[in-house]
N, C-alpha and C positions, 0 to 999 in steps of 0.2 A: 485358542483356548484361554489365554491370558486375558484377552479383551472381554470374553464372556464373564469371567470371574470378577473383573473390575466393574462391569455393568451390573452384575448381581449385587455386589457390595454397595455400589452407589444407590441402587433402588432400595436396598434394606436400610441404609443410612438415612435416606430421604424420608421414608416412612416412619422411622424412629424419631427423626427431627420433628415431623408433623405431629406425632403423638405428644412429644415434649411441649411443643408450642400450644397444642390444644389444652394440655393440662395447666399450663401457665395462664392461659386466657381464662379457663374456668376458675382457677384459684383467685385471679385478680378480680373477676366479677363477684365472686362470693365475698371477698374482703371488701369490695366496694359496697355491696349490699349491707354488710355488717356496719360499715361506717355510716351509711345512710340512716340505719336504725338508731345508732348512737347519736347522730345529729338530731333526729326526731325526738329522742328522749331529752336531749338538752334543751331543745325548743320548748318542750312542754314543762320544763322546770326541774328536771332531775339534776341535782348538784353534780358537778364534775367529779367530786370525790366518790360518788356512787356509780359512775360509769365504769364499764369494764374496758379493757384494751382490745382492739380489733384482733390482734394476733392471738391473744388468749382465747377469745371466743372461737376463732377459726380452728385453733388446734385443740380446743376442748379442755383447756387447762384453766384453773382459777374459776371454776363454775360457781362457787359461792359469791364472787363479786358480780357475776352475771345475774344470778338470782336476786341479789340486792338491788341491781339496776331495774330489773323487771318489777320488783315489789315497789320501788320508789316511783316508777312510771305509773303503776296502778294507783298509788296514792295520789299522785299529781292529777291524773285524769279524773279520779273520783271527786276531786275538789272543783272541777269545772262547773259553771252554772248550767250548762246544757246537759250535763250528765244526770240521768234520772234514776239510775240503779246504784244508789249509794251503799246499799247493803246486800250481802249475799242472800240473806233470808229476809223476806218482807216483814215489815213491822207488825202486820196483823197476825202473822204466824208465830211471833215471838212469845215466849213464856211470860204470862202476866202475873 
């Protein structure tokens, strides 16, 4: 009977360890994706002072800094020569 209990405990602990490892892998991949986004922002000219921290975005804290980053990215992208939608409202629809 003791051997059976030890085996059950071993199987339970292995499955718990697999879940923990799976969670760590997902967390690392998500943080890696966030870091790739921030590198993309920096590549397109967003100043480092406007970038958010990877951990802050992952944990959902300091969202104003993330929104500032996205706004700066939008500004930088809209200044690119190949960008043809400079305004949210077309000029022809604007009040004259």
